[in-house]
C-alpha angles and dihedrals in degrees: 000000000000091000092054091051089048093052092048090050090050090052092052092045090051090051089050091051091051090051089050091051089052089052090050092053100038100027114146093224141013096253089055089054092050091051090048090053090050090050091051089052092051091048091050090052090050092048092052090048091051090048090050092051093044093051091042094230137122094210093104098056092095089051090053091052092047093050090048093052093046092047092051094047092047093051092049092047094050092046091051090048091052092048101044107012094241133068099207117037117212114197116189121193107212 
């Protein structure tokens, strides 16, 4: 029974990722695309967690942490780029 629920959850998460990809491609503005990328990252984390629960293993916990860190860093970098136009500021004192 748990496997069936896991597979159904994976189907819905896959549909959500496809909708997010559509929003990334056809987004009306750049902030909408950044939010869609963040949503895709969260859905990927959720999908890996559901796979881990369905397979009854803890082997994917490091993958979940890695995806969470990468998703956070990506969102911060895109937000900083939208705000200032650069990701890494280089100030030179001359």
